[in-house]
C-alpha positions as CSV (number, residue, x, y, z in Angstrom):
1,X,0.0,0.0,0.0
2,X,1.4,3.4,-0.9
3,X,2.5,5.5,2.2
4,X,0.5,8.7,2.5
5,X,0.2,11.2,5.2
6,X,-3.0,9.6,6.5
7,X,-1.5,6.1,6.6
8,X,1.7,7.1,8.5
9,X,0.0,7.6,11.8
10,X,-3.3,7.1,13.6
11,X,-5.1,10.4,14.1
12,X,-8.5,11.5,15.5
13,X,-11.2,12.2,13.0
14,X,-10.8,15.9,13.2
15,X,-7.1,15.7,12.6
16,X,-7.5,13.4,9.6
17,X,-10.0,15.9,8.1
18,X,-7.5,18.8,8.5
19,X,-4.7,16.8,7.0
20,X,-6.9,15.9,4.1
21,X,-7.8,19.5,3.6
22,X,-4.2,20.6,3.6
23,X,-3.6,18.0,0.8
24,X,-6.6,18.8,-1.3
25,X,-4.1,19.9,-4.0
26,X,-1.6,17.0,-4.4
27,X,2.0,17.7,-3.3
28,X,3.3,16.8,-6.7
29,X,1.1,19.5,-8.3
30,X,1.9,22.1,-5.6
31,X,5.7,21.5,-5.8
32,X,5.8,21.0,-9.6
33,X,6.3,24.7,-10.5
34,X,9.3,25.0,-8.1
35,X,10.7,21.7,-9.3
36,X,10.4,22.6,-13.0
37,X,12.0,26.0,-12.5
38,X,14.6,24.8,-10.0
39,X,17.3,24.0,-12.6
40,X,17.4,27.5,-13.9
41,X,17.3,29.0,-10.4
42,X,20.2,26.8,-9.3
43,X,22.2,27.8,-12.4
44,X,21.6,31.5,-11.5
45,X,22.7,30.8,-8.0
46,X,25.9,29.1,-9.2
47,X,26.7,32.1,-11.4
48,X,26.0,34.7,-8.7
49,X,27.3,33.1,-5.5
50,X,30.4,31.3,-4.3
51,X,30.5,27.5,-4.8
52,X,27.7,26.4,-2.4
53,X,29.2,23.0,-1.7
54,X,32.6,24.1,-0.9
55,X,33.9,22.8,-4.2
56,X,32.2,19.5,-4.2
57,X,29.3,17.7,-5.9
58,X,26.8,17.5,-3.1
59,X,27.1,13.9,-2.0
60,X,25.1,12.3,-4.8
61,X,22.2,14.7,-5.0
62,X,21.5,14.0,-8.7
63,X,18.1,14.0,-10.5
64,X,15.5,12.3,-8.4
65,X,17.4,12.4,-5.1
66,X,18.3,14.8,-2.3
67,X,20.8,14.1,0.4
68,X,20.3,15.3,4.0
69,X,22.7,15.1,6.9
70,X,21.4,15.6,10.4
71,X,21.7,14.7,14.1
72,X,18.5,12.7,14.3
73,X,19.0,9.0,14.9
74,X,16.8,6.2,16.3
75,X,13.2,7.1,17.0
76,X,13.7,10.7,15.9
77,X,15.0,9.5,12.5
78,X,12.1,7.2,12.2
79,X,9.7,10.1,12.9
80,X,11.5,12.2,10.3
81,X,11.2,9.5,7.7
82,X,7.5,9.2,8.4
83,X,7.1,13.0,7.9
84,X,9.0,12.6,4.6
85,X,7.0,9.7,3.2
86,X,4.3,11.8,1.5
87,X,6.9,13.9,-0.2
88,X,8.7,10.9,-1.6
89,X,5.5,9.2,-2.6
90,X,4.0,12.1,-4.4
91,X,7.0,13.7,-6.0
92,X,9.1,10.5,-6.8
93,X,12.1,12.2,-5.2
94,X,14.2,10.0,-2.9
95,X,15.4,11.6,0.3
96,X,18.8,10.0,1.4
97,X,19.0,10.9,5.0
98,X,22.1,10.3,7.1
99,X,21.8,10.7,10.8
100,X,24.9,11.1,13.0
101,X,25.6,11.7,16.7
102,X,28.7,13.5,15.6
103,X,26.9,15.9,13.3
104,X,28.7,19.0,14.4
105,X,32.1,17.4,13.8
106,X,31.2,15.5,10.6
107,X,29.5,18.3,8.7
108,X,32.6,20.6,8.5
109,X,34.7,17.7,7.4
110,X,32.2,16.9,4.6
111,X,31.9,20.5,3.5
112,X,35.7,21.1,3.5
113,X,36.3,17.9,1.5
114,X,33.8,18.9,-1.2
115,X,31.2,16.3,-0.1
116,X,28.6,18.6,1.4
117,X,25.1,17.2,1.6
118,X,22.5,19.0,-0.4
119,X,20.7,19.9,2.8
120,X,21.8,19.8,6.5
121,X,19.3,19.6,9.4
122,X,20.9,21.8,12.0
123,X,20.1,21.4,15.8
124,X,20.6,25.2,16.2
125,X,21.2,28.1,13.8
126,X,24.5,29.0,15.4
127,X,26.1,26.1,13.7
128,X,25.3,27.6,10.4
129,X,27.1,30.8,11.0
130,X,30.6,29.9,9.8
131,X,29.3,28.1,6.7
132,X,27.3,31.2,5.8
133,X,30.3,33.5,6.4
134,X,32.3,31.3,4.1
135,X,29.8,31.6,1.3
136,X,29.0,27.9,1.5
137,X,25.2,28.1,2.0
138,X,22.4,29.2,-0.3
139,X,19.8,31.7,1.1
140,X,16.3,30.2,1.1
141,X,15.0,33.4,-0.3
142,X,17.0,32.7,-3.5
143,X,14.2,30.3,-4.5
144,X,11.3,30.8,-2.1
145,X,9.3,34.1,-1.8
146,X,9.0,36.0,1.4
147,X,5.2,35.9,1.4
148,X,5.3,32.1,1.2
149,X,7.8,32.0,4.1
150,X,5.7,34.4,6.2
151,X,2.6,32.3,5.7
152,X,4.4,29.3,7.1
153,X,6.3,30.7,10.0
154,X,5.9,33.7,12.4
155,X,8.3,36.6,11.8
156,X,10.2,35.9,15.1
157,X,11.1,32.4,13.8
158,X,12.1,33.8,10.4
159,X,14.3,36.3,12.1
160,X,16.0,33.5,14.1
161,X,17.2,32.0,10.8
162,X,18.3,35.3,9.2
163,X,21.9,36.5,8.9
164,X,23.0,39.7,7.1
165,X,19.4,40.3,6.1
166,X,19.1,37.0,4.3
167,X,17.1,34.0,5.4
168,X,19.1,30.7,5.5
169,X,16.8,28.2,7.3
170,X,13.5,26.4,7.1
171,X,12.3,25.3,10.5
172,X,11.3,21.8,11.4
173,X,11.0,21.6,15.2
174,X,10.7,23.9,18.2
175,X,11.7,23.4,21.8
176,X,10.2,25.5,24.6
177,X,12.6,26.0,27.4
178,X,11.0,28.5,29.7
179,X,8.7,26.0,31.5
180,X,8.2,25.3,35.2
181,X,6.9,21.8,36.0
182,X,4.9,20.9,39.1
183,X,2.5,18.4,40.5
184,X,-1.1,19.8,40.5
185,X,-2.0,17.2,43.1
186,X,0.7,18.3,45.5
187,X,-0.2,22.0,44.9
188,X,-3.8,21.3,45.7
189,X,-3.1,19.3,48.8
190,X,-0.9,22.1,50.2
191,X,-3.0,25.1,49.0
192,X,-0.3,26.4,46.7
193,X,-1.2,28.5,43.6
194,X,0.6,28.8,40.4
195,X,2.7,32.1,40.5
196,X,2.3,34.7,37.7
197,X,5.3,36.9,38.7
198,X,8.8,36.2,39.8
199,X,8.1,37.7,43.2
200,X,5.1,35.4,43.6
201,X,7.3,32.4,42.7
202,X,10.0,33.4,45.2
203,X,7.3,33.9,47.9
204,X,6.0,30.4,47.1
205,X,9.6,29.1,47.4
206,X,9.9,30.7,50.8
207,X,6.5,29.2,51.9
208,X,7.6,25.8,50.9
209,X,10.8,26.2,52.9
210,X,8.7,27.4,55.9
211,X,6.6,24.2,55.5
212,X,9.7,22.2,56.0
213,X,10.2,21.2,52.4
214,X,12.6,22.0,49.5
215,X,11.1,24.0,46.6
216,X,13.3,23.4,43.6
217,X,14.4,20.3,41.7
218,X,17.7,21.1,40.0
219,X,20.0,18.7,38.1
220,X,23.0,19.9,36.2
221,X,25.1,16.8,35.5
222,X,25.2,16.0,31.7
223,X,28.5,14.3,31.1
224,X,30.6,16.3,28.6
225,X,27.8,18.8,28.2
226,X,27.5,19.6,32.0
227,X,26.6,23.2,32.4
228,X,23.9,23.8,29.8
229,X,21.2,23.6,32.4
230,X,22.8,26.5,34.2
231,X,23.2,28.6,31.1
232,X,19.6,28.0,30.2
233,X,18.6,29.5,33.5
234,X,20.9,32.5,33.1
235,X,19.5,33.1,29.5
236,X,15.9,33.0,30.8
237,X,16.7,35.5,33.5
238,X,18.6,37.8,31.1
239,X,15.5,38.1,29.0
240,X,13.4,38.9,32.1
241,X,15.8,41.4,33.7
242,X,17.6,43.1,30.7
243,X,15.1,42.5,27.9
244,X,15.4,41.2,24.3
245,X,17.5,44.0,22.9
246,X,20.2,43.8,25.5
247,X,20.0,40.0,25.2
248,X,20.8,40.3,21.5
249,X,23.7,42.5,22.2
250,X,25.0,39.9,24.7
251,X,24.8,37.1,22.2
252,X,27.1,39.0,19.8
253,X,29.4,40.3,22.6
254,X,28.4,43.9,22.0
255,X,27.5,43.5,25.7
256,X,30.4,41.7,27.4
257,X,30.0,38.9,29.9
258,X,31.4,40.9,32.7
259,X,28.8,43.7,32.4
260,X,26.3,44.5,35.0
261,X,23.2,43.0,33.2
262,X,25.0,39.6,33.0
263,X,26.1,39.8,36.6
264,X,22.5,40.5,37.7
265,X,21.3,37.4,35.7
266,X,23.9,35.1,37.2
267,X,23.3,36.4,40.7
268,X,19.5,36.0,40.4
269,X,20.1,32.4,39.3
270,X,22.5,31.9,42.2
271,X,19.8,32.9,44.7
272,X,18.1,29.6,43.8
273,X,20.9,27.3,42.6
274,X,23.4,28.0,45.4
275,X,20.8,28.0,48.2
276,X,20.7,24.7,50.1
277,X,17.2,25.6,51.5
278,X,16.0,25.9,47.9
279,X,17.8,23.0,46.2
280,X,18.4,19.5,47.6
281,X,22.1,19.6,48.6
282,X,22.5,23.2,47.3
283,X,25.0,23.7,44.5
284,X,26.9,20.5,45.1
285,X,23.7,18.5,45.0
286,X,22.6,20.2,41.8
287,X,26.0,19.4,40.1
288,X,25.9,15.8,41.2
289,X,22.3,15.2,40.0
290,X,21.8,14.1,36.3
291,X,19.6,16.6,34.5
292,X,17.1,13.9,33.5
293,X,16.7,12.6,37.1
294,X,15.9,16.0,38.8
295,X,12.3,16.0,37.6
296,X,11.6,12.8,39.4
297,X,11.6,14.6,42.7
298,X,8.2,16.1,41.9
299,X,6.6,12.7,42.0
300,X,8.2,10.9,44.9
301,X,6.3,10.2,48.1
302,X,6.8,12.5,49.8
303,X,8.0,14.9,47.1
304,X,11.7,15.9,47.3
305,X,10.9,19.2,45.6
306,X,7.9,21.1,44.1
307,X,9.2,23.2,41.2
308,X,11.4,22.3,38.2
309,X,12.4,24.7,35.4
310,X,13.2,22.7,32.3
311,X,12.3,22.4,28.6
312,X,9.4,20.5,27.1
313,X,11.6,17.5,26.3
314,X,11.9,16.6,30.0
315,X,8.5,14.9,29.9
316,X,10.3,12.0,28.3
317,X,12.3,11.5,31.5
318,X,9.3,11.3,33.8
319,X,9.1,7.9,35.3
320,X,6.5,5.3,34.3
321,X,3.4,5.3,36.4
322,X,3.0,9.1,36.3
323,X,0.0,10.1,34.3
324,X,1.1,13.0,32.1
325,X,-2.5,14.1,31.6
326,X,-3.5,14.1,35.3
327,X,-0.3,14.3,37.4
328,X,1.8,16.8,35.6
329,X,1.4,20.6,35.3
330,X,3.4,23.3,33.6
331,X,3.4,27.1,33.6
332,X,5.7,29.7,31.9
333,X,8.7,30.9,33.9
334,X,7.2,34.1,35.3
335,X,8.3,37.6,34.3
336,X,10.6,39.7,36.5
337,X,10.4,43.2,34.9
338,X,6.8,43.8,33.6
339,X,8.0,45.9,30.6
340,X,9.5,42.7,29.0
341,X,6.3,40.6,29.4
342,X,6.8,36.8,29.6
343,X,9.7,36.0,27.2
344,X,10.1,32.4,26.0
345,X,13.5,30.9,25.5
346,X,13.4,28.4,22.6
347,X,15.6,26.0,20.8
348,X,14.9,24.2,17.5
349,X,16.0,22.3,14.4
350,X,16.1,23.8,10.9
351,X,17.1,22.9,7.4
352,X,19.9,24.8,5.6
353,X,20.8,24.3,1.9
354,X,24.3,23.8,0.6
355,X,23.3,22.7,-2.9
356,X,20.1,24.3,-4.3
357,X,19.3,21.5,-6.7
358,X,15.7,21.3,-7.9
359,X,15.1,18.4,-5.6
360,X,16.5,20.3,-2.6
361,X,14.3,23.3,-3.4
362,X,11.3,21.0,-3.7
363,X,12.1,19.5,-0.3
364,X,12.3,23.0,1.3
365,X,9.0,23.9,-0.3
366,X,7.5,20.7,1.2
367,X,8.5,21.8,4.7
368,X,6.7,25.1,4.2
369,X,3.5,23.0,4.1
370,X,1.8,21.9,7.3
371,X,1.8,18.2,6.3
372,X,5.2,17.0,7.6
373,X,4.8,19.1,10.8
374,X,1.3,17.6,11.4
375,X,2.6,14.1,10.9
376,X,5.4,14.4,13.4
377,X,3.2,16.3,15.9
378,X,0.8,13.4,15.8
379,X,3.7,11.0,16.7
380,X,4.4,12.9,20.0
381,X,7.4,14.5,21.6
382,X,7.4,17.3,19.0
383,X,6.5,21.0,18.7
384,X,6.3,22.8,15.5
385,X,6.8,26.6,14.9
386,X,4.6,26.3,11.8
387,X,1.6,28.7,11.9
388,X,-0.8,26.2,10.4
389,X,-0.5,23.2,12.7
390,X,-3.8,22.9,14.6
391,X,-3.6,22.1,18.4
392,X,-5.6,18.8,17.9
393,X,-2.6,17.3,16.1
394,X,-0.7,17.2,19.3
395,X,-1.6,13.9,21.0
396,X,-2.2,15.1,24.6
397,X,-3.2,18.2,26.6
398,X,0.3,18.7,28.0
399,X,1.8,19.1,24.6
400,X,-1.1,21.2,23.5
401,X,-0.4,23.5,26.5
402,X,3.3,23.7,25.5
403,X,2.3,24.7,22.0
404,X,-0.1,27.3,23.4
405,X,2.7,28.9,25.5
406,X,5.0,28.9,22.4
407,X,2.3,30.6,20.2
408,X,1.4,33.2,22.8
409,X,4.9,34.3,23.8
410,X,5.4,38.0,24.3
411,X,9.0,37.7,23.2
412,X,10.9,34.7,21.6
413,X,14.6,34.3,21.7
414,X,16.9,31.4,20.8
415,X,19.2,29.8,23.3
416,X,22.1,32.2,23.6
417,X,24.8,29.5,24.2
418,X,23.7,27.9,20.9
419,X,24.2,31.2,19.0
420,X,27.6,32.2,20.6
421,X,30.9,30.9,19.2
422,X,31.4,27.3,20.4
423,X,34.5,28.3,22.4
424,X,32.2,30.3,24.6
425,X,28.6,29.0,24.2
426,X,29.4,25.3,24.7
427,X,32.8,26.0,26.3
428,X,33.5,28.6,28.9
429,X,29.9,29.6,29.4
430,X,29.0,26.0,30.3
431,X,32.1,25.5,32.5
432,X,31.6,29.0,34.0
433,X,28.0,28.1,35.0
434,X,29.4,25.0,36.7
435,X,32.0,26.9,38.6
436,X,29.5,29.5,39.7
437,X,27.0,26.9,41.0
438,X,29.9,25.2,42.9
439,X,30.6,28.5,44.7
440,X,33.3,30.3,42.6
441,X,33.5,34.1,42.7
442,X,31.2,35.6,40.1
443,X,33.5,38.3,38.9
444,X,36.3,35.8,38.2
445,X,33.8,33.5,36.4
446,X,32.6,36.2,34.1
447,X,36.0,37.6,33.5
448,X,37.2,34.1,32.3
449,X,34.3,33.7,30.0
450,X,34.8,37.2,28.5
451,X,38.5,36.5,28.0
452,X,37.7,33.4,26.0
453,X,35.6,35.2,23.4
454,X,37.4,34.7,20.0
455,X,38.6,37.5,17.8
456,X,36.0,37.8,15.0
457,X,38.8,38.3,12.5
458,X,40.2,34.9,13.3
459,X,36.9,33.2,12.4
460,X,37.1,30.7,15.2
461,X,33.8,29.1,16.0
């Protein structure tokens, strides 16, 4: 039986109707104009831009195929392939996907050796920066119109994939990081209410301490990646205390790490992370607790903690026996300065094009339709930034609530450490967060991070 969008997954009746409506015009017909004109467009691109593949032939992306390199493996790769099935079925184009846990290391090697994939699926836009700077990637707007892009994604998301006024990415998946998890049952039993401001949240924390309990679950240990939990906290607080414009300046080092706004964000985080009354074991306890284990404290008997700030993915770490529909609640991390509203820190995965073959262009056009996003949303553990994905495609109320928080955000900003040069973002910023949680002097921590920022003329990322 041919694989279609409707046969990939089981959906409620309303969802099947919406999916059918979105496919009332076959994909092949909708993508045909782009496919037919793609050859001339790619020839124009080749004449007006540097060699997009870094001097190579695109890894076998000839007629009828498109090569994609990404970091998705296992179940995530299977879900991606399910989302791709209607495209392959209706266009006849074969997508050759290669998933690698070493994506960030493998992709530069492939590009430098002239064997770039036609398309790369980046886990964050920051990884695209150096390829763009080297003239190795093709702007999406070279072959897709701005109106079509705006119909698919909100302007905030398009801006996150834009560099030097040109758009280089098509989004696949979003992650919402600014969430606080709790047990509605425990809140009800103790008479706690969900806070709507930072002051209310801290007052609740103090009340929990007064009741003889510990308010916050916090786990930072993540092997070689230890530190990212702390940097996520600091980024969320920066958005709430300094605002999005200052945050943007910080990401590019126009605002240095040892400036007052960054000091304020770290110190505010430290009021929670380094406080043994707030976190089991204080900073030492947080550093020795794996990030995936911390959330379990919400559901022990008695609870080890009552609040846990973490991204939407953490639901996959909640132990069996906990009903995600009944036993788990979330709310946005509350605002601190009212003028900045309730900002939402996000992550996400996006496609970037190295070789704008007709097949690659057709694939990007496909991901501007709601179809692949709806398919993966129905499979669970997925949020889409696409405008046209109805809430009912998400399989449970918890995910629907996450999607609602994402859509209604006052301000959206991407994870800063993912946008900074790797020597800082996934280097000294991570290690500096660890040092600070462990008790190191804040001025020294921030000075070390700032000193590690590479000279932009060296192009070190």
